[in-house]
Residue frames relative to the residue before (quaternion, step in Angstrom):
aa qw qx qy qz dx dy dz
M 1.0000 0.0000 0.0000 0.0000 0.00 0.00 0.00
P 0.5174 -0.6246 0.4719 0.3458 3.56 -1.06 0.69
S 0.5938 -0.5919 0.4125 0.3562 3.51 -1.15 0.63
E 0.7678 0.2531 -0.1438 0.5707 3.56 1.02 -0.77
L 0.2277 -0.7875 0.5647 0.0957 3.56 -0.75 1.11
N 0.1780 0.7654 -0.6008 0.1467 3.56 -0.69 1.13
L 0.7383 -0.4327 0.2825 0.4334 3.57 -1.27 0.09
S 0.6751 0.5106 -0.3045 0.4368 3.57 1.03 -0.68
S 0.7287 0.4105 -0.2356 0.4949 3.59 1.20 -0.42
L 0.4419 0.6945 -0.4662 0.3240 3.62 1.23 0.15
K 0.0188 0.7811 -0.6226 0.0447 3.56 -0.97 0.92
P 0.5423 -0.6200 0.4409 0.3566 3.61 -1.05 0.61
A 0.6047 -0.5777 0.4076 0.3667 3.57 -1.16 0.55
Q 0.7916 0.0713 -0.0444 0.6053 3.62 1.07 -0.62
K 0.6527 -0.5428 0.3592 0.3877 3.55 -1.19 0.54
R 0.2779 -0.7670 0.5615 0.1386 3.53 -0.92 0.98
T 0.2120 -0.7586 0.6043 0.1204 3.57 -1.10 0.77
A 0.4989 -0.6733 0.4598 0.2939 3.51 -0.94 0.90
R 0.5250 -0.6299 0.4745 0.3201 3.57 -1.09 0.72
K 0.4327 -0.6918 0.5144 0.2638 3.55 -0.99 0.86
R 0.1468 -0.7886 0.5947 0.0541 3.57 -0.53 1.22
V 0.0624 -0.8245 0.5620 -0.0225 3.55 -0.35 1.26
G 0.8003 0.3049 -0.2222 0.4660 3.54 -1.27 0.47
R 0.5177 0.6380 -0.4213 0.3841 3.61 1.04 0.72
G 0.7666 -0.3392 0.1866 0.5123 3.56 1.04 0.77
M 0.6421 -0.5590 0.3728 0.3692 3.52 -1.24 0.53
G 0.6501 0.5460 -0.3263 0.4157 3.57 1.04 -0.65
S 0.6115 0.5772 -0.3618 0.4026 3.60 1.11 -0.41
G 0.4903 -0.6657 0.4315 0.3608 3.59 1.20 -0.38
K 0.7507 0.2696 -0.1745 0.5774 3.60 1.24 -0.27
G 0.3792 0.7154 -0.5045 0.2999 3.56 0.96 0.84
R 0.7206 0.4566 -0.3298 0.4044 3.55 -1.33 -0.34
Y 0.8417 0.0088 0.0161 0.5397 3.64 0.03 -1.23
A 0.3669 -0.7749 0.4596 0.2315 3.61 1.29 0.04
G 0.7174 -0.4763 0.2604 0.4366 3.59 0.95 0.82
R 0.6066 0.5780 -0.3529 0.4165 3.60 1.27 0.11
G 0.4945 -0.6841 0.4246 0.3274 3.60 1.21 0.08
I 0.7380 -0.3598 0.3021 0.4843 3.53 -1.32 -0.35
K 0.6363 -0.5732 0.3595 0.3706 3.54 -1.11 0.72
G 0.3158 0.7164 -0.5713 0.2462 3.56 -0.94 0.92
Q 0.7874 -0.3057 0.2135 0.4909 3.57 -1.24 -0.31
K 0.7301 0.4308 -0.2504 0.4677 3.58 0.91 -0.88
A 0.5730 0.5759 -0.3887 0.4345 3.58 1.25 -0.01
R 0.6137 0.5498 -0.3419 0.4519 3.58 1.30 -0.17
S 0.5567 -0.5903 0.4610 0.3594 3.51 -1.22 0.49
G 0.7832 0.3079 -0.2392 0.4842 3.58 -1.04 0.79
S 0.4065 0.7318 -0.4738 0.2734 3.59 1.22 0.14
H 0.6537 0.5137 -0.3220 0.4530 3.60 1.13 -0.52
K 0.6408 0.5264 -0.3227 0.4563 3.60 1.30 -0.06
M 0.3994 0.7291 -0.4792 0.2816 3.60 1.23 0.16
K 0.5076 -0.6473 0.4783 0.3076 3.56 -1.10 0.73
A 0.6564 -0.5462 0.3526 0.3828 3.54 -1.21 0.54
R 0.7085 0.4574 -0.2746 0.4620 3.63 1.04 -0.68
F 0.4777 0.6720 -0.4466 0.3475 3.61 1.25 -0.01
E 0.0983 -0.8192 0.5650 0.0026 3.58 -0.81 1.05
G 0.7198 -0.4771 0.2643 0.4293 3.56 0.90 0.87
G 0.7131 -0.4447 0.2589 0.4762 3.58 1.18 0.38
Q 0.5925 0.5536 -0.3879 0.4382 3.61 1.17 -0.29
T 0.6808 -0.4797 0.3510 0.4280 3.56 -1.28 0.26
P 0.4294 -0.7251 0.4647 0.2718 3.64 -0.62 1.03
L 0.6625 -0.5327 0.3612 0.3832 3.53 -1.26 0.47
F 0.6731 0.5082 -0.3206 0.4311 3.61 0.90 -0.82
M 0.6589 0.4690 -0.3158 0.4962 3.60 1.22 -0.28
R 0.6478 0.5178 -0.3197 0.4582 3.57 1.20 -0.43
L 0.5980 0.5776 -0.3655 0.4185 3.60 1.15 -0.48
P 0.5475 -0.6171 0.4368 0.3586 3.63 -1.09 0.59
K 0.4374 -0.6894 0.5200 0.2509 3.53 -1.16 0.67
L 0.3602 -0.7521 0.5177 0.1911 3.56 -0.87 0.97
P 0.4102 -0.7152 0.5014 0.2622 3.62 -0.97 0.74
G 0.5975 0.5993 -0.4140 0.3353 3.55 -1.30 0.03
N 0.5402 -0.6524 0.4356 0.3046 3.54 -1.20 0.61
T 0.6294 0.5059 -0.3588 0.4681 3.61 1.24 0.09
S 0.5853 0.5623 -0.3757 0.4473 3.58 1.26 0.15
K 0.4886 -0.6713 0.4708 0.2985 3.57 -0.99 0.80
D 0.6463 0.5162 -0.3224 0.4602 3.58 1.25 -0.30
A 0.5475 0.6134 -0.4053 0.3997 3.59 1.24 -0.18
M 0.0632 -0.8061 0.5884 -0.0012 3.56 -0.48 1.18
P 0.6480 -0.1768 -0.7326 -0.1099 1.58 -2.19 1.21
I 0.3741 0.7584 -0.4795 0.2344 3.62 1.21 0.21
G 0.3453 -0.7563 0.4929 0.2565 3.58 0.79 -0.94
P 0.7116 -0.4828 0.3036 0.4103 3.57 -1.27 0.03
F 0.8704 -0.0438 0.0155 0.4901 3.55 -0.96 0.99
R 0.5291 0.5952 -0.4252 0.4301 3.55 0.88 0.95
T 0.0952 -0.8030 0.5878 0.0251 3.58 -0.79 0.98
R 0.5987 -0.5843 0.4172 0.3550 3.54 -1.31 0.17
T 0.7386 0.2910 -0.2076 0.5715 3.61 1.27 -0.04
Q 0.2853 -0.7159 0.6024 0.2079 3.53 -1.31 0.32
G 0.2859 -0.8173 0.4869 0.1148 3.51 -0.63 1.18
V 0.0897 -0.7487 0.6552 0.0460 3.52 -1.26 0.67
N 0.3099 -0.7725 0.5296 0.1636 3.59 -0.68 1.09
V 0.5978 -0.5791 0.4138 0.3689 3.55 -1.20 0.50
R 0.5711 0.5826 -0.3923 0.4249 3.62 1.13 -0.42
D 0.6294 0.5113 -0.3345 0.4801 3.60 1.15 -0.60
L 0.6263 0.5141 -0.3394 0.4778 3.59 1.07 -0.66
E 0.6314 0.5269 -0.3254 0.4667 3.59 1.05 -0.75
R 0.7020 0.4841 -0.2690 0.4477 3.58 0.97 -0.82
V 0.7700 0.4025 -0.1926 0.4561 3.60 0.91 -0.89
F 0.7803 0.3639 -0.1833 0.4745 3.60 0.83 -0.95
D 0.4173 -0.6686 0.5603 0.2548 3.51 -1.32 0.53
A 0.6494 -0.5125 0.3820 0.4120 3.56 -1.24 0.34
G 0.7929 0.2791 -0.2323 0.4894 3.56 -0.96 0.93
S 0.4815 0.6752 -0.4386 0.3463 3.61 1.23 0.04
E 0.3811 -0.6877 0.5700 0.2386 3.51 -1.33 0.42
V 0.1901 -0.7947 0.5728 0.0649 3.55 -0.76 1.09
T 0.0961 0.7720 -0.6184 0.1113 3.57 -0.69 1.18
P 0.6666 -0.4924 0.3487 0.4377 3.63 -1.17 0.25
E 0.6367 0.5287 -0.3383 0.4479 3.59 1.01 -0.72
V 0.6652 0.4865 -0.3025 0.4789 3.58 0.97 -0.84
L 0.6218 0.5426 -0.3397 0.4511 3.58 1.03 -0.73
K 0.6482 0.5009 -0.3226 0.4741 3.57 1.06 -0.70
E 0.6324 0.5205 -0.3365 0.4646 3.60 1.02 -0.74
K 0.6969 0.4493 -0.2646 0.4924 3.58 1.06 -0.74
R 0.4154 -0.7405 0.4279 0.3099 3.59 1.38 0.00
L 0.3785 0.7002 -0.5103 0.3256 3.55 1.02 0.84
I 0.7551 0.1494 -0.1276 0.6255 3.57 1.28 -0.34
R 0.5110 -0.6763 0.4486 0.2831 3.57 -1.20 0.47
T 0.8132 0.0254 0.0344 0.5805 3.56 0.97 -0.81
T 0.4146 -0.6975 0.5284 0.2499 3.55 -1.24 0.45
R 0.5170 0.6535 -0.4119 0.3689 3.58 1.26 0.06
I 0.6925 0.3897 -0.2624 0.5475 3.58 1.28 -0.24
D 0.5617 -0.6286 0.4207 0.3353 3.56 -0.99 0.85
V 0.3130 -0.7384 0.5754 0.1606 3.54 -1.17 0.75
K 0.0798 -0.7819 0.6176 0.0304 3.55 -0.99 0.90
I 0.3065 -0.7425 0.5718 0.1670 3.55 -0.84 1.03
L 0.1586 -0.8008 0.5757 0.0459 3.56 -0.75 1.12
G 0.5009 -0.7284 0.4135 0.2180 3.54 -1.17 0.60
Q 0.3969 0.7190 -0.4962 0.2817 3.61 1.07 0.45
G 0.7448 0.3369 -0.2773 0.5048 3.58 -0.76 1.02
E 0.4817 -0.6453 0.5123 0.2985 3.53 -1.36 -0.14
L 0.1338 -0.7767 0.6128 0.0571 3.56 -1.22 0.62
T 0.0665 -0.8152 0.5753 -0.0062 3.56 -0.78 1.11
K 0.6355 0.5416 -0.3208 0.4471 3.61 1.28 -0.16
K 0.4419 -0.6737 0.5286 0.2674 3.53 -1.15 0.73
L 0.0391 0.8156 -0.5700 0.0915 3.58 -0.56 1.21
T 0.3013 -0.7028 0.6128 0.1994 3.53 -1.28 0.56
V 0.0770 -0.8449 0.5288 -0.0248 3.54 -0.19 1.32
S 0.0454 -0.7562 0.6527 0.0065 3.55 -0.97 1.00
T 0.1869 0.7883 -0.5514 0.1989 3.56 -0.44 1.21
H 0.6064 -0.5734 0.4130 0.3646 3.54 -1.31 0.20
L 0.8015 0.0226 0.0327 0.5967 3.56 0.94 -0.93
V 0.0404 -0.7796 0.6245 0.0254 3.56 -1.21 0.46
S 0.4206 -0.6980 0.5186 0.2587 3.56 -1.00 0.82
Q 0.6518 -0.5370 0.3644 0.3925 3.55 -1.24 0.44
S 0.6662 0.4969 -0.3147 0.4585 3.60 0.94 -0.83
A 0.6460 0.5097 -0.3262 0.4652 3.61 1.02 -0.75
R 0.6252 0.5369 -0.3403 0.4529 3.57 1.02 -0.76
E 0.6624 0.5095 -0.3095 0.4537 3.58 0.92 -0.88
K 0.6846 0.4830 -0.2995 0.4564 3.61 0.94 -0.83
I 0.6465 0.5081 -0.3295 0.4639 3.61 1.00 -0.74
E 0.6922 0.4630 -0.2838 0.4754 3.58 0.90 -0.88
A 0.6171 0.5386 -0.3500 0.4545 3.60 1.09 -0.60
A 0.6823 0.4611 -0.2837 0.4913 3.61 1.12 -0.60
G 0.6026 -0.5876 0.3471 0.4137 3.61 1.28 0.02
G 0.5333 0.6447 -0.4043 0.3694 3.58 1.21 0.11
T 0.3398 -0.7146 0.5740 0.2108 3.54 -1.38 0.09
I 0.2355 -0.7607 0.5941 0.1140 3.53 -1.25 0.56
T 0.0536 -0.7716 0.6337 0.0087 3.53 -0.99 0.96
L 0.2821 -0.7690 0.5544 0.1476 3.55 -0.71 1.11
L 0.3710 -0.7437 0.5204 0.1963 3.55 -0.83 1.02
R 0.7731 0.1516 -0.0918 0.6091 3.56 1.26 -0.32
E 0.4641 -0.6876 0.4813 0.2831 3.54 -0.86 0.95
P 0.4861 -0.6724 0.4598 0.3166 3.59 -0.88 0.84
K 0.4651 -0.6768 0.5011 0.2729 3.53 -1.10 0.78
E 0.4178 -0.6919 0.5304 0.2557 3.50 -1.05 0.82
R 0.3950 -0.7232 0.5194 0.2262 3.52 -0.87 0.97
K 0.4009 -0.7105 0.5269 0.2386 3.53 -0.91 0.93
R 0.3647 -0.7280 0.5397 0.2139 3.52 -0.88 0.96
K 0.4474 -0.6834 0.5106 0.2684 3.51 -0.99 0.84
R 0.3482 -0.7294 0.5544 0.1986 3.50 -0.97 0.92
H 0.2374 -0.7743 0.5746 0.1181 3.52 -0.75 1.09
R 0.4202 -0.7028 0.5143 0.2549 3.53 -0.86 0.95
K 0.4646 -0.6716 0.5015 0.2857 3.52 -1.04 0.86
A 0.4414 -0.6966 0.5002 0.2640 3.53 -0.92 0.91
A 0.5230 -0.6380 0.4657 0.3203 3.57 -1.03 0.79
P 0.5333 -0.6355 0.4393 0.3446 3.60 -0.97 0.80
Q 0.3388 -0.7518 0.5352 0.1832 3.53 -0.86 0.97
V 0.3083 -0.7441 0.5703 0.1616 3.54 -0.91 1.02
E 0.3657 -0.7450 0.5153 0.2136 3.52 -0.71 1.10
A 0.4022 -0.7183 0.5161 0.2363 3.54 -0.84 0.97
E 0.4649 -0.6787 0.4953 0.2790 3.55 -1.00 0.88
V 0.2658 -0.7614 0.5757 0.1346 3.52 -0.82 1.04
E 0.2863 -0.7742 0.5432 0.1537 3.57 -0.60 1.13
T 0.2494 -0.7659 0.5796 0.1240 3.54 -0.77 1.09
P 0.6452 -0.5189 0.3744 0.4175 3.61 -1.18 0.34
E 0.6294 0.5362 -0.3462 0.4433 3.62 1.04 -0.67
A 0.6555 0.5027 -0.3147 0.4675 3.57 0.99 -0.82
E 0.6391 0.5193 -0.3306 0.4611 3.56 1.00 -0.76
A 0.6447 0.5170 -0.3265 0.4588 3.62 0.99 -0.75
E 0.6439 0.5148 -0.3267 0.4622 3.60 0.99 -0.78
E 0.6475 0.5077 -0.3235 0.4672 3.61 0.95 -0.80
A 0.6503 0.5082 -0.3244 0.4622 3.61 0.99 -0.79
A 0.6460 0.5163 -0.3230 0.4601 3.61 1.01 -0.75
D 0.6402 0.5200 -0.3257 0.4623 3.58 1.00 -0.76
D 0.6634 0.4960 -0.3103 0.4664 3.58 0.99 -0.77
A 0.6627 0.5216 -0.3168 0.4341 3.62 1.04 -0.69
E 0.6499 0.5135 -0.3319 0.4513 3.68 0.99 -0.69
P 0.3558 -0.7332 0.5316 0.2306 3.62 -0.76 1.00
E 0.5094 -0.6423 0.4795 0.3131 3.55 -1.11 0.65
A 0.4740 -0.6783 0.4861 0.2810 3.59 -0.94 0.88
E 0.3884 -0.7257 0.5187 0.2313 3.58 -0.88 1.02
P 0.5045 -0.6516 0.4608 0.3294 3.62 -0.93 0.69
E 0.4891 -0.6730 0.4729 0.2904 3.60 -0.99 0.88
A 0.4319 -0.6999 0.5084 0.2551 3.54 -1.00 0.92
E 0.5083 -0.6468 0.4746 0.3133 3.56 -1.04 0.75
A 0.4715 -0.6835 0.4840 0.2764 3.60 -0.94 0.93
E 0.3849 -0.7226 0.5275 0.2267 3.57 -0.90 0.98
P 0.4981 -0.6567 0.4652 0.3229 3.67 -0.98 0.69
E 0.4744 -0.6825 0.4817 0.2776 3.60 -1.01 0.90
E 0.4157 -0.6999 0.5236 0.2513 3.55 -1.06 0.82
E 0.4119 -0.7058 0.5153 0.2582 3.62 -0.97 0.78
């Protein structure tokens, strides 16, 4: 800084850039299109604020792709992404948390923080090993989990009877009529019948006049 501060020595703290004056005639260098180029999407105000998935108004790519089925797909409605109608608990978690002879219920599972809520059905799954005798009360249980719990001496009580799956009715297929296969002998017989002329009926004899 200069030793003496006066009006002639004042300078801005940082370099100043002149404001871009657009649309002030062809001679200004920013006339006609005012720096926005030929008319189009980028010639409009707010064009730099478009979202990454915006494709100029056409159907976006994520809407053109096929939707995948299943409850683990984000396109599966109304379930949603990675959401099922039950909350699973593996037998390895029961082995880790409970002592031998304990009673396992949805309320106890929530206290042990193995499930989040008791408003959704609980299903015991068979991943892991189980060596403790437990009394399990749950809504659903897999076949492998049932075998491991019973092998350890435990018992299982279902809080809700399993629903019977409806069997699909298969429509009976219509009986197929076998097409007659014409042999060369049959074709020859038909040709012979067509070649023979039909015999004309004999005319009745008229009575002679006396």
